[in-house]
PDB file as gemmi writes it, atoms N, CA and C in Angstrom:
CRYST1    1.000    1.000    1.000  90.00  90.00  90.00 P 1                      
ATOM      1  N   MET A   1      28.047   7.547  13.158  1.00  0.00           N  
ATOM      2  CA  MET A   1      26.632   7.705  12.931  1.00  0.00           C  
ATOM      3  C   MET A   1      26.429   8.348  11.554  1.00  0.00           C  
ATOM      4  N   ALA A   2      25.545   7.761  10.768  1.00  0.00           N  
ATOM      5  CA  ALA A   2      25.260   8.285   9.430  1.00  0.00           C  
ATOM      6  C   ALA A   2      24.116   9.304   9.508  1.00  0.00           C  
ATOM      7  N   THR A   3      24.158  10.255   8.622  1.00  0.00           N  
ATOM      8  CA  THR A   3      23.098  11.255   8.564  1.00  0.00           C  
ATOM      9  C   THR A   3      21.912  10.720   7.758  1.00  0.00           C  
ATOM     10  N   THR A   4      20.791  11.381   7.906  1.00  0.00           N  
ATOM     11  CA  THR A   4      19.610  11.012   7.125  1.00  0.00           C  
ATOM     12  C   THR A   4      19.906  11.120   5.638  1.00  0.00           C  
ATOM     13  N   GLU A   5      20.678  12.128   5.243  1.00  0.00           N  
ATOM     14  CA  GLU A   5      21.034  12.306   3.837  1.00  0.00           C  
ATOM     15  C   GLU A   5      21.879  11.145   3.322  1.00  0.00           C  
ATOM     16  N   GLU A   6      22.802  10.655   4.145  1.00  0.00           N  
ATOM     17  CA  GLU A   6      23.632   9.516   3.750  1.00  0.00           C  
ATOM     18  C   GLU A   6      22.787   8.248   3.606  1.00  0.00           C  
ATOM     19  N   ILE A   7      21.854   8.055   4.529  1.00  0.00           N  
ATOM     20  CA  ILE A   7      20.956   6.902   4.427  1.00  0.00           C  
ATOM     21  C   ILE A   7      20.117   7.008   3.158  1.00  0.00           C  
ATOM     22  N   ARG A   8      19.587   8.202   2.896  1.00  0.00           N  
ATOM     23  CA  ARG A   8      18.764   8.427   1.699  1.00  0.00           C  
ATOM     24  C   ARG A   8      19.556   8.135   0.426  1.00  0.00           C  
ATOM     25  N   ALA A   9      20.794   8.586   0.364  1.00  0.00           N  
ATOM     26  CA  ALA A   9      21.630   8.344  -0.821  1.00  0.00           C  
ATOM     27  C   ALA A   9      21.900   6.848  -1.000  1.00  0.00           C  
ATOM     28  N   GLY A  10      22.227   6.161   0.075  1.00  0.00           N  
ATOM     29  CA  GLY A  10      22.450   4.726  -0.005  1.00  0.00           C  
ATOM     30  C   GLY A  10      21.194   3.979  -0.419  1.00  0.00           C  
ATOM     31  N   LEU A  11      20.057   4.395   0.098  1.00  0.00           N  
ATOM     32  CA  LEU A  11      18.790   3.772  -0.259  1.00  0.00           C  
ATOM     33  C   LEU A  11      18.453   3.999  -1.727  1.00  0.00           C  
ATOM     34  N   GLY A  12      18.813   5.162  -2.259  1.00  0.00           N  
ATOM     35  CA  GLY A  12      18.603   5.429  -3.685  1.00  0.00           C  
ATOM     36  C   GLY A  12      19.426   4.485  -4.545  1.00  0.00           C  
ATOM     37  N   ASP A  13      20.674   4.245  -4.138  1.00  0.00           N  
ATOM     38  CA  ASP A  13      21.534   3.312  -4.862  1.00  0.00           C  
ATOM     39  C   ASP A  13      20.984   1.887  -4.757  1.00  0.00           C  
ATOM     40  N   TYR A  14      20.541   1.516  -3.571  1.00  0.00           N  
ATOM     41  CA  TYR A  14      19.955   0.192  -3.343  1.00  0.00           C  
ATOM     42  C   TYR A  14      18.722  -0.007  -4.223  1.00  0.00           C  
ATOM     43  N   ARG A  15      17.892   1.007  -4.295  1.00  0.00           N  
ATOM     44  CA  ARG A  15      16.685   0.941  -5.130  1.00  0.00           C  
ATOM     45  C   ARG A  15      17.050   0.654  -6.581  1.00  0.00           C  
ATOM     46  N   GLN A  16      18.035   1.358  -7.078  1.00  0.00           N  
ATOM     47  CA  GLN A  16      18.442   1.176  -8.470  1.00  0.00           C  
ATOM     48  C   GLN A  16      19.011  -0.223  -8.701  1.00  0.00           C  
ATOM     49  N   ARG A  17      19.868  -0.693  -7.781  1.00  0.00           N  
ATOM     50  CA  ARG A  17      20.453  -2.032  -7.938  1.00  0.00           C  
ATOM     51  C   ARG A  17      19.380  -3.114  -7.903  1.00  0.00           C  
ATOM     52  N   CYS A  18      18.408  -2.956  -7.012  1.00  0.00           N  
ATOM     53  CA  CYS A  18      17.303  -3.936  -6.950  1.00  0.00           C  
ATOM     54  C   CYS A  18      16.492  -3.913  -8.235  1.00  0.00           C  
ATOM     55  N   ASN A  19      16.108  -2.727  -8.673  1.00  0.00           N  
ATOM     56  CA  ASN A  19      15.262  -2.609  -9.857  1.00  0.00           C  
ATOM     57  C   ASN A  19      15.985  -3.010 -11.139  1.00  0.00           C  
ATOM     58  N   ASP A  20      17.308  -2.883 -11.164  1.00  0.00           N  
ATOM     59  CA  ASP A  20      18.084  -3.258 -12.350  1.00  0.00           C  
ATOM     60  C   ASP A  20      18.450  -4.739 -12.384  1.00  0.00           C  
ATOM     61  N   ASN A  21      18.186  -5.468 -11.308  1.00  0.00           N  
ATOM     62  CA  ASN A  21      18.551  -6.874 -11.221  1.00  0.00           C  
ATOM     63  C   ASN A  21      17.398  -7.736 -11.755  1.00  0.00           C  
ATOM     64  N   ALA A  22      17.519  -8.191 -12.993  1.00  0.00           N  
ATOM     65  CA  ALA A  22      16.439  -8.937 -13.659  1.00  0.00           C  
ATOM     66  C   ALA A  22      16.094 -10.221 -12.906  1.00  0.00           C  
ATOM     67  N   ARG A  23      17.100 -10.894 -12.382  1.00  0.00           N  
ATOM     68  CA  ARG A  23      16.843 -12.142 -11.639  1.00  0.00           C  
ATOM     69  C   ARG A  23      16.010 -11.874 -10.385  1.00  0.00           C  
ATOM     70  N   LEU A  24      16.368 -10.823  -9.668  1.00  0.00           N  
ATOM     71  CA  LEU A  24      15.627 -10.449  -8.469  1.00  0.00           C  
ATOM     72  C   LEU A  24      14.196 -10.045  -8.814  1.00  0.00           C  
ATOM     73  N   ARG A  25      14.044  -9.216  -9.836  1.00  0.00           N  
ATOM     74  CA  ARG A  25      12.701  -8.773 -10.244  1.00  0.00           C  
ATOM     75  C   ARG A  25      11.826  -9.963 -10.634  1.00  0.00           C  
ATOM     76  N   LYS A  26      12.406 -10.948 -11.321  1.00  0.00           N  
ATOM     77  CA  LYS A  26      11.642 -12.130 -11.702  1.00  0.00           C  
ATOM     78  C   LYS A  26      11.226 -12.918 -10.468  1.00  0.00           C  
ATOM     79  N   MET A  27      12.154 -13.077  -9.530  1.00  0.00           N  
ATOM     80  CA  MET A  27      11.868 -13.823  -8.313  1.00  0.00           C  
ATOM     81  C   MET A  27      10.761 -13.161  -7.481  1.00  0.00           C  
ATOM     82  N   LEU A  28      10.725 -11.829  -7.484  1.00  0.00           N  
ATOM     83  CA  LEU A  28       9.767 -11.085  -6.666  1.00  0.00           C  
ATOM     84  C   LEU A  28       8.584 -10.546  -7.464  1.00  0.00           C  
ATOM     85  N   ARG A  29       8.368 -11.057  -8.658  1.00  0.00           N  
ATOM     86  CA  ARG A  29       7.374 -10.476  -9.566  1.00  0.00           C  
ATOM     87  C   ARG A  29       5.958 -10.419  -9.011  1.00  0.00           C  
ATOM     88  N   SER A  30       5.619 -11.240  -8.037  1.00  0.00           N  
ATOM     89  CA  SER A  30       4.263 -11.204  -7.472  1.00  0.00           C  
ATOM     90  C   SER A  30       4.250 -10.637  -6.051  1.00  0.00           C  
ATOM     91  N   TRP A  31       5.360 -10.009  -5.635  1.00  0.00           N  
ATOM     92  CA  TRP A  31       5.506  -9.548  -4.252  1.00  0.00           C  
ATOM     93  C   TRP A  31       5.306  -8.048  -4.173  1.00  0.00           C  
ATOM     94  N   SER A  32       4.334  -7.621  -3.383  1.00  0.00           N  
ATOM     95  CA  SER A  32       4.071  -6.198  -3.141  1.00  0.00           C  
ATOM     96  C   SER A  32       3.993  -5.983  -1.637  1.00  0.00           C  
ATOM     97  N   ARG A  33       4.838  -5.099  -1.121  1.00  0.00           N  
ATOM     98  CA  ARG A  33       4.908  -4.871   0.317  1.00  0.00           C  
ATOM     99  C   ARG A  33       5.283  -3.425   0.624  1.00  0.00           C  
ATOM    100  N   VAL A  34       4.983  -3.025   1.857  1.00  0.00           N  
ATOM    101  CA  VAL A  34       5.446  -1.755   2.413  1.00  0.00           C  
ATOM    102  C   VAL A  34       6.470  -2.113   3.480  1.00  0.00           C  
ATOM    103  N   VAL A  35       7.670  -1.534   3.347  1.00  0.00           N  
ATOM    104  CA  VAL A  35       8.767  -1.836   4.262  1.00  0.00           C  
ATOM    105  C   VAL A  35       9.216  -0.544   4.933  1.00  0.00           C  
ATOM    106  N   HIS A  36       9.341  -0.593   6.258  1.00  0.00           N  
ATOM    107  CA  HIS A  36       9.919   0.522   7.006  1.00  0.00           C  
ATOM    108  C   HIS A  36      11.355   0.169   7.363  1.00  0.00           C  
ATOM    109  N   PHE A  37      12.271   1.067   7.062  1.00  0.00           N  
ATOM    110  CA  PHE A  37      13.654   0.971   7.515  1.00  0.00           C  
ATOM    111  C   PHE A  37      13.819   2.030   8.596  1.00  0.00           C  
ATOM    112  N   THR A  38      14.210   1.617   9.799  1.00  0.00           N  
ATOM    113  CA  THR A  38      14.354   2.560  10.898  1.00  0.00           C  
ATOM    114  C   THR A  38      15.743   2.471  11.497  1.00  0.00           C  
ATOM    115  N   ALA A  39      16.325   3.638  11.748  1.00  0.00           N  
ATOM    116  CA  ALA A  39      17.632   3.704  12.399  1.00  0.00           C  
ATOM    117  C   ALA A  39      17.411   3.686  13.909  1.00  0.00           C  
ATOM    118  N   THR A  40      18.132   2.821  14.584  1.00  0.00           N  
ATOM    119  CA  THR A  40      17.947   2.671  16.027  1.00  0.00           C  
ATOM    120  C   THR A  40      18.690   3.725  16.839  1.00  0.00           C  
ATOM    121  N   ASP A  41      19.611   4.437  16.206  1.00  0.00           N  
ATOM    122  CA  ASP A  41      20.411   5.422  16.929  1.00  0.00           C  
ATOM    123  C   ASP A  41      20.092   6.867  16.540  1.00  0.00           C  
ATOM    124  N   THR A  42      19.153   7.056  15.635  1.00  0.00           N  
ATOM    125  CA  THR A  42      18.706   8.399  15.238  1.00  0.00           C  
ATOM    126  C   THR A  42      17.197   8.336  15.026  1.00  0.00           C  
ATOM    127  N   THR A  43      16.629   9.425  14.581  1.00  0.00           N  
ATOM    128  CA  THR A  43      15.194   9.446  14.275  1.00  0.00           C  
ATOM    129  C   THR A  43      14.922   9.128  12.809  1.00  0.00           C  
ATOM    130  N   ALA A  44      15.949   8.782  12.056  1.00  0.00           N  
ATOM    131  CA  ALA A  44      15.790   8.520  10.624  1.00  0.00           C  
ATOM    132  C   ALA A  44      14.942   7.266  10.386  1.00  0.00           C  
ATOM    133  N   ALA A  45      14.011   7.404   9.455  1.00  0.00           N  
ATOM    134  CA  ALA A  45      13.168   6.282   9.042  1.00  0.00           C  
ATOM    135  C   ALA A  45      12.767   6.512   7.588  1.00  0.00           C  
ATOM    136  N   PHE A  46      12.586   5.421   6.862  1.00  0.00           N  
ATOM    137  CA  PHE A  46      12.175   5.495   5.462  1.00  0.00           C  
ATOM    138  C   PHE A  46      11.130   4.431   5.192  1.00  0.00           C  
ATOM    139  N   THR A  47      10.218   4.759   4.305  1.00  0.00           N  
ATOM    140  CA  THR A  47       9.195   3.823   3.863  1.00  0.00           C  
ATOM    141  C   THR A  47       9.476   3.479   2.413  1.00  0.00           C  
ATOM    142  N   VAL A  48       9.548   2.187   2.125  1.00  0.00           N  
ATOM    143  CA  VAL A  48       9.817   1.698   0.779  1.00  0.00           C  
ATOM    144  C   VAL A  48       8.596   0.911   0.313  1.00  0.00           C  
ATOM    145  N   HIS A  49       8.109   1.269  -0.857  1.00  0.00           N  
ATOM    146  CA  HIS A  49       6.973   0.567  -1.458  1.00  0.00           C  
ATOM    147  C   HIS A  49       7.504  -0.343  -2.562  1.00  0.00           C  
ATOM    148  N   ILE A  50       7.198  -1.626  -2.424  1.00  0.00           N  
ATOM    149  CA  ILE A  50       7.569  -2.617  -3.435  1.00  0.00           C  
ATOM    150  C   ILE A  50       6.285  -3.065  -4.101  1.00  0.00           C  
ATOM    151  N   ASP A  51       6.214  -2.899  -5.410  1.00  0.00           N  
ATOM    152  CA  ASP A  51       5.027  -3.279  -6.169  1.00  0.00           C  
ATOM    153  C   ASP A  51       5.419  -4.269  -7.254  1.00  0.00           C  
ATOM    154  N   LEU A  52       4.973  -5.485  -7.096  1.00  0.00           N  
ATOM    155  CA  LEU A  52       5.265  -6.565  -8.036  1.00  0.00           C  
ATOM    156  C   LEU A  52       6.764  -6.684  -8.306  1.00  0.00           C  
ATOM    157  N   GLY A  53       7.539  -6.625  -7.218  1.00  0.00           N  
ATOM    158  CA  GLY A  53       8.975  -6.832  -7.300  1.00  0.00           C  
ATOM    159  C   GLY A  53       9.803  -5.614  -7.630  1.00  0.00           C  
ATOM    160  N   GLU A  54       9.173  -4.477  -7.859  1.00  0.00           N  
ATOM    161  CA  GLU A  54       9.907  -3.243  -8.180  1.00  0.00           C  
ATOM    162  C   GLU A  54       9.745  -2.248  -7.041  1.00  0.00           C  
ATOM    163  N   ILE A  55      10.848  -1.638  -6.626  1.00  0.00           N  
ATOM    164  CA  ILE A  55      10.755  -0.569  -5.632  1.00  0.00           C  
ATOM    165  C   ILE A  55      10.241   0.660  -6.359  1.00  0.00           C  
ATOM    166  N   THR A  56       8.989   0.992  -6.089  1.00  0.00           N  
ATOM    167  CA  THR A  56       8.325   2.062  -6.837  1.00  0.00           C  
ATOM    168  C   THR A  56       8.376   3.413  -6.141  1.00  0.00           C  
ATOM    169  N   ASP A  57       8.565   3.399  -4.821  1.00  0.00           N  
ATOM    170  CA  ASP A  57       8.534   4.670  -4.100  1.00  0.00           C  
ATOM    171  C   ASP A  57       9.341   4.552  -2.821  1.00  0.00           C  
ATOM    172  N   VAL A  58      10.053   5.616  -2.496  1.00  0.00           N  
ATOM    173  CA  VAL A  58      10.784   5.719  -1.237  1.00  0.00           C  
ATOM    174  C   VAL A  58      10.393   7.046  -0.613  1.00  0.00           C  
ATOM    175  N   GLN A  59       9.919   6.997   0.626  1.00  0.00           N  
ATOM    176  CA  GLN A  59       9.502   8.202   1.333  1.00  0.00           C  
ATOM    177  C   GLN A  59      10.274   8.328   2.633  1.00  0.00           C  
ATOM    178  N   GLU A  60      10.580   9.543   3.008  1.00  0.00           N  
ATOM    179  CA  GLU A  60      11.203   9.756   4.300  1.00  0.00           C  
ATOM    180  C   GLU A  60      10.138   9.642   5.381  1.00  0.00           C  
ATOM    181  N   GLY A  61      10.486   9.001   6.478  1.00  0.00           N  
ATOM    182  CA  GLY A  61       9.558   8.796   7.588  1.00  0.00           C  
ATOM    183  C   GLY A  61       8.872   7.447   7.477  1.00  0.00           C  
ATOM    184  N   ALA A  62       8.299   7.027   8.588  1.00  0.00           N  
ATOM    185  CA  ALA A  62       7.555   5.766   8.627  1.00  0.00           C  
ATOM    186  C   ALA A  62       6.107   6.068   8.266  1.00  0.00           C  
ATOM    187  N   GLN A  63       5.776   5.837   6.995  1.00  0.00           N  
ATOM    188  CA  GLN A  63       4.457   6.177   6.461  1.00  0.00           C  
ATOM    189  C   GLN A  63       3.598   4.916   6.345  1.00  0.00           C  
ATOM    190  N   GLY A  64       2.389   4.963   6.853  1.00  0.00           N  
ATOM    191  CA  GLY A  64       1.463   3.852   6.688  1.00  0.00           C  
ATOM    192  C   GLY A  64       1.803   2.650   7.537  1.00  0.00           C  
ATOM    193  N   SER A  65       1.083   1.586   7.282  1.00  0.00           N  
ATOM    194  CA  SER A  65       1.232   0.346   8.035  1.00  0.00           C  
ATOM    195  C   SER A  65       2.175  -0.591   7.271  1.00  0.00           C  
ATOM    196  N   PRO A  66       3.313  -0.951   7.874  1.00  0.00           N  
ATOM    197  CA  PRO A  66       4.295  -1.769   7.161  1.00  0.00           C  
ATOM    198  C   PRO A  66       3.983  -3.259   7.213  1.00  0.00           C  
ATOM    199  N   ASP A  67       4.412  -3.955   6.179  1.00  0.00           N  
ATOM    200  CA  ASP A  67       4.405  -5.410   6.179  1.00  0.00           C  
ATOM    201  C   ASP A  67       5.679  -5.933   6.832  1.00  0.00           C  
ATOM    202  N   LEU A  68       6.742  -5.154   6.706  1.00  0.00           N  
ATOM    203  CA  LEU A  68       8.060  -5.498   7.265  1.00  0.00           C  
ATOM    204  C   LEU A  68       8.673  -4.271   7.913  1.00  0.00           C  
ATOM    205  N   VAL A  69       9.387  -4.482   9.000  1.00  0.00           N  
ATOM    206  CA  VAL A  69      10.159  -3.409   9.634  1.00  0.00           C  
ATOM    207  C   VAL A  69      11.582  -3.928   9.799  1.00  0.00           C  
ATOM    208  N   ILE A  70      12.525  -3.185   9.236  1.00  0.00           N  
ATOM    209  CA  ILE A  70      13.941  -3.540   9.326  1.00  0.00           C  
ATOM    210  C   ILE A  70      14.634  -2.431  10.105  1.00  0.00           C  
ATOM    211  N   SER A  71      15.240  -2.806  11.228  1.00  0.00           N  
ATOM    212  CA  SER A  71      15.868  -1.827  12.118  1.00  0.00           C  
ATOM    213  C   SER A  71      17.342  -2.153  12.307  1.00  0.00           C  
ATOM    214  N   ALA A  72      18.147  -1.092  12.294  1.00  0.00           N  
ATOM    215  CA  ALA A  72      19.589  -1.216  12.508  1.00  0.00           C  
ATOM    216  C   ALA A  72      20.126   0.176  12.818  1.00  0.00           C  
ATOM    217  N   THR A  73      21.385   0.254  13.186  1.00  0.00           N  
ATOM    218  CA  THR A  73      21.978   1.576  13.386  1.00  0.00           C  
ATOM    219  C   THR A  73      22.014   2.306  12.046  1.00  0.00           C  
ATOM    220  N   SER A  74      22.104   3.608  12.103  1.00  0.00           N  
ATOM    221  CA  SER A  74      22.162   4.405  10.873  1.00  0.00           C  
ATOM    222  C   SER A  74      23.364   4.010  10.017  1.00  0.00           C  
ATOM    223  N   GLU A  75      24.471   3.730  10.660  1.00  0.00           N  
ATOM    224  CA  GLU A  75      25.685   3.333   9.946  1.00  0.00           C  
ATOM    225  C   GLU A  75      25.497   1.984   9.247  1.00  0.00           C  
ATOM    226  N   ASP A  76      24.890   1.026   9.960  1.00  0.00           N  
ATOM    227  CA  ASP A  76      24.652  -0.286   9.359  1.00  0.00           C  
ATOM    228  C   ASP A  76      23.658  -0.192   8.199  1.00  0.00           C  
ATOM    229  N   LEU A  77      22.611   0.613   8.339  1.00  0.00           N  
ATOM    230  CA  LEU A  77      21.666   0.792   7.232  1.00  0.00           C  
ATOM    231  C   LEU A  77      22.382   1.359   6.014  1.00  0.00           C  
ATOM    232  N   THR A  78      23.170   2.402   6.230  1.00  0.00           N  
ATOM    233  CA  THR A  78      23.883   3.037   5.123  1.00  0.00           C  
ATOM    234  C   THR A  78      24.839   2.049   4.460  1.00  0.00           C  
ATOM    235  N   ASP A  79      25.620   1.349   5.272  1.00  0.00           N  
ATOM    236  CA  ASP A  79      26.562   0.373   4.721  1.00  0.00           C  
ATOM    237  C   ASP A  79      25.830  -0.743   3.979  1.00  0.00           C  
ATOM    238  N   MET A  80      24.691  -1.168   4.510  1.00  0.00           N  
ATOM    239  CA  MET A  80      23.899  -2.214   3.857  1.00  0.00           C  
ATOM    240  C   MET A  80      23.401  -1.719   2.496  1.00  0.00           C  
ATOM    241  N   PHE A  81      22.866  -0.519   2.448  1.00  0.00           N  
ATOM    242  CA  PHE A  81      22.337   0.008   1.187  1.00  0.00           C  
ATOM    243  C   PHE A  81      23.439   0.196   0.147  1.00  0.00           C  
ATOM    244  N   TRP A  82      24.621   0.604   0.571  1.00  0.00           N  
ATOM    245  CA  TRP A  82      25.729   0.799  -0.363  1.00  0.00           C  
ATOM    246  C   TRP A  82      26.376  -0.520  -0.767  1.00  0.00           C  
ATOM    247  N   GLY A  83      26.028  -1.602  -0.078  1.00  0.00           N  
ATOM    248  CA  GLY A  83      26.630  -2.896  -0.394  1.00  0.00           C  
ATOM    249  C   GLY A  83      27.959  -3.125   0.291  1.00  0.00           C  
ATOM    250  N   ASP A  84      28.290  -2.287   1.286  1.00  0.00           N  
ATOM    251  CA  ASP A  84      29.543  -2.421   2.019  1.00  0.00           C  
ATOM    252  C   ASP A  84      29.422  -3.366   3.212  1.00  0.00           C  
ATOM    253  N   LEU A  85      28.223  -3.873   3.452  1.00  0.00           N  
ATOM    254  CA  LEU A  85      27.985  -4.726   4.609  1.00  0.00           C  
ATOM    255  C   LEU A  85      27.074  -5.866   4.185  1.00  0.00           C  
ATOM    256  N   ASN A  86      27.425  -7.064   4.562  1.00  0.00           N  
ATOM    257  CA  ASN A  86      26.568  -8.208   4.314  1.00  0.00           C  
ATOM    258  C   ASN A  86      25.543  -8.258   5.442  1.00  0.00           C  
ATOM    259  N   PRO A  87      24.272  -7.980   5.163  1.00  0.00           N  
ATOM    260  CA  PRO A  87      23.282  -7.908   6.238  1.00  0.00           C  
ATOM    261  C   PRO A  87      23.047  -9.241   6.939  1.00  0.00           C  
ATOM    262  N   ALA A  88      23.340 -10.349   6.287  1.00  0.00           N  
ATOM    263  CA  ALA A  88      23.110 -11.660   6.904  1.00  0.00           C  
ATOM    264  C   ALA A  88      23.941 -11.805   8.183  1.00  0.00           C  
ATOM    265  N   GLN A  89      25.171 -11.345   8.157  1.00  0.00           N  
ATOM    266  CA  GLN A  89      26.023 -11.437   9.340  1.00  0.00           C  
ATOM    267  C   GLN A  89      25.444 -10.643  10.503  1.00  0.00           C  
ATOM    268  N   LYS A  90      25.009  -9.432  10.235  1.00  0.00           N  
ATOM    269  CA  LYS A  90      24.442  -8.570  11.279  1.00  0.00           C  
ATOM    270  C   LYS A  90      23.085  -9.098  11.756  1.00  0.00           C  
ATOM    271  N   TYR A  91      22.327  -9.704  10.856  1.00  0.00           N  
ATOM    272  CA  TYR A  91      21.032 -10.282  11.218  1.00  0.00           C  
ATOM    273  C   TYR A  91      21.241 -11.446  12.187  1.00  0.00           C  
ATOM    274  N   LEU A  92      22.229 -12.285  11.924  1.00  0.00           N  
ATOM    275  CA  LEU A  92      22.499 -13.443  12.785  1.00  0.00           C  
ATOM    276  C   LEU A  92      22.929 -13.038  14.189  1.00  0.00           C  
ATOM    277  N   THR A  93      23.597 -11.891  14.307  1.00  0.00           N  
ATOM    278  CA  THR A  93      24.037 -11.419  15.621  1.00  0.00           C  
ATOM    279  C   THR A  93      22.996 -10.533  16.301  1.00  0.00           C  
ATOM    280  N   GLY A  94      21.888 -10.267  15.617  1.00  0.00           N  
ATOM    281  CA  GLY A  94      20.824  -9.444  16.194  1.00  0.00           C  
ATOM    282  C   GLY A  94      21.033  -7.957  16.035  1.00  0.00           C  
ATOM    283  N   GLU A  95      22.073  -7.562  15.309  1.00  0.00           N  
ATOM    284  CA  GLU A  95      22.336  -6.139  15.114  1.00  0.00           C  
ATOM    285  C   GLU A  95      21.410  -5.523  14.070  1.00  0.00           C  
ATOM    286  N   ILE A  96      20.873  -6.346  13.202  1.00  0.00           N  
ATOM    287  CA  ILE A  96      19.816  -5.934  12.275  1.00  0.00           C  
ATOM    288  C   ILE A  96      18.600  -6.777  12.635  1.00  0.00           C  
ATOM    289  N   ALA A  97      17.500  -6.108  12.921  1.00  0.00           N  
ATOM    290  CA  ALA A  97      16.259  -6.801  13.281  1.00  0.00           C  
ATOM    291  C   ALA A  97      15.274  -6.700  12.127  1.00  0.00           C  
ATOM    292  N   VAL A  98      14.624  -7.811  11.818  1.00  0.00           N  
ATOM    293  CA  VAL A  98      13.618  -7.848  10.759  1.00  0.00           C  
ATOM    294  C   VAL A  98      12.344  -8.396  11.370  1.00  0.00           C  
ATOM    295  N   LYS A  99      11.274  -7.601  11.302  1.00  0.00           N  
ATOM    296  CA  LYS A  99       9.984  -8.024  11.840  1.00  0.00           C  
ATOM    297  C   LYS A  99       8.978  -8.099  10.706  1.00  0.00           C  
ATOM    298  N   GLY A 100       8.340  -9.243  10.585  1.00  0.00           N  
ATOM    299  CA  GLY A 100       7.342  -9.457   9.548  1.00  0.00           C  
ATOM    300  C   GLY A 100       7.012 -10.935   9.494  1.00  0.00           C  
ATOM    301  N   SER A 101       6.211 -11.304   8.521  1.00  0.00           N  
ATOM    302  CA  SER A 101       5.855 -12.719   8.377  1.00  0.00           C  
ATOM    303  C   SER A 101       7.093 -13.522   7.997  1.00  0.00           C  
ATOM    304  N   ALA A 102       7.063 -14.802   8.298  1.00  0.00           N  
ATOM    305  CA  ALA A 102       8.192 -15.673   7.960  1.00  0.00           C  
ATOM    306  C   ALA A 102       8.459 -15.655   6.458  1.00  0.00           C  
ATOM    307  N   GLU A 103       7.412 -15.638   5.649  1.00  0.00           N  
ATOM    308  CA  GLU A 103       7.576 -15.607   4.190  1.00  0.00           C  
ATOM    309  C   GLU A 103       8.274 -14.325   3.747  1.00  0.00           C  
ATOM    310  N   ASP A 104       7.853 -13.190   4.314  1.00  0.00           N  
ATOM    311  CA  ASP A 104       8.468 -11.918   3.938  1.00  0.00           C  
ATOM    312  C   ASP A 104       9.930 -11.843   4.380  1.00  0.00           C  
ATOM    313  N   VAL A 105      10.223 -12.363   5.563  1.00  0.00           N  
ATOM    314  CA  VAL A 105      11.607 -12.371   6.042  1.00  0.00           C  
ATOM    315  C   VAL A 105      12.464 -13.234   5.116  1.00  0.00           C  
ATOM    316  N   MET A 106      11.927 -14.358   4.649  1.00  0.00           N  
ATOM    317  CA  MET A 106      12.661 -15.212   3.709  1.00  0.00           C  
ATOM    318  C   MET A 106      12.912 -14.485   2.397  1.00  0.00           C  
ATOM    319  N   ARG A 107      11.951 -13.704   1.938  1.00  0.00           N  
ATOM    320  CA  ARG A 107      12.147 -12.954   0.683  1.00  0.00           C  
ATOM    321  C   ARG A 107      13.220 -11.884   0.844  1.00  0.00           C  
ATOM    322  N   VAL A 108      13.236 -11.229   1.993  1.00  0.00           N  
ATOM    323  CA  VAL A 108      14.280 -10.232   2.254  1.00  0.00           C  
ATOM    324  C   VAL A 108      15.647 -10.908   2.272  1.00  0.00           C  
ATOM    325  N   ASP A 109      15.712 -12.094   2.850  1.00  0.00           N  
ATOM    326  CA  ASP A 109      16.967 -12.850   2.859  1.00  0.00           C  
ATOM    327  C   ASP A 109      17.390 -13.199   1.433  1.00  0.00           C  
ATOM    328  N   ALA A 110      16.433 -13.590   0.616  1.00  0.00           N  
ATOM    329  CA  ALA A 110      16.739 -13.909  -0.791  1.00  0.00           C  
ATOM    330  C   ALA A 110      17.223 -12.665  -1.535  1.00  0.00           C  
ATOM    331  N   MET A 111      16.609 -11.507  -1.231  1.00  0.00           N  
ATOM    332  CA  MET A 111      17.050 -10.251  -1.847  1.00  0.00           C  
ATOM    333  C   MET A 111      18.520  -9.995  -1.497  1.00  0.00           C  
ATOM    334  N   ALA A 112      18.851 -10.199  -0.235  1.00  0.00           N  
ATOM    335  CA  ALA A 112      20.232  -9.962   0.214  1.00  0.00           C  
ATOM    336  C   ALA A 112      21.185 -10.893  -0.514  1.00  0.00           C  
ATOM    337  N   SER A 113      20.782 -12.130  -0.690  1.00  0.00           N  
ATOM    338  CA  SER A 113      21.646 -13.081  -1.387  1.00  0.00           C  
ATOM    339  C   SER A 113      21.918 -12.653  -2.817  1.00  0.00           C  
ATOM    340  N   LEU A 114      20.896 -12.162  -3.492  1.00  0.00           N  
ATOM    341  CA  LEU A 114      21.067 -11.761  -4.896  1.00  0.00           C  
ATOM    342  C   LEU A 114      21.782 -10.423  -5.045  1.00  0.00           C  
ATOM    343  N   ILE A 115      21.563  -9.507  -4.132  1.00  0.00           N  
ATOM    344  CA  ILE A 115      22.144  -8.170  -4.258  1.00  0.00           C  
ATOM    345  C   ILE A 115      23.575  -8.141  -3.730  1.00  0.00           C  
ATOM    346  N   TRP A 116      23.830  -8.720  -2.570  1.00  0.00           N  
ATOM    347  CA  TRP A 116      25.132  -8.574  -1.937  1.00  0.00           C  
ATOM    348  C   TRP A 116      26.099  -9.708  -2.223  1.00  0.00           C  
ATOM    349  N   VAL A 117      25.587 -10.897  -2.500  1.00  0.00           N  
ATOM    350  CA  VAL A 117      26.470 -12.033  -2.696  1.00  0.00           C  
ATOM    351  C   VAL A 117      26.862 -12.187  -4.159  1.00  0.00           C  
ATOM    352  N   SER A 118      25.951 -11.888  -5.052  1.00  0.00           N  
ATOM    353  CA  SER A 118      26.251 -12.112  -6.475  1.00  0.00           C  
ATOM    354  C   SER A 118      27.027 -10.981  -7.091  1.00  0.00           C  
TER     355      SER A 118                                                      
END                                                                             
């Protein structure tokens, strides 16, 4: 089980990798969303604000009304943020759940392809 601090550190690294990826930023340039990441085995939750393809803010806790909710164990979230886990595999087995519009889920899948596969 990962601690809230470990999840926060991994999310900080993920934020930087996303924001530094010019291809990803171009692809998401018109996308603005609020995303909740929730750990299913702890009380840890984070709110991520994406504004025109850039992760502009990360807050601890589930703040506001999300466009997307991504849930997984604390360990899987941490591993996903650090790039040690391919989220597509866990998503296919139901270990990572993504709730949102079909378009938003497709964009999250595209993000995973650019961040973890490339």
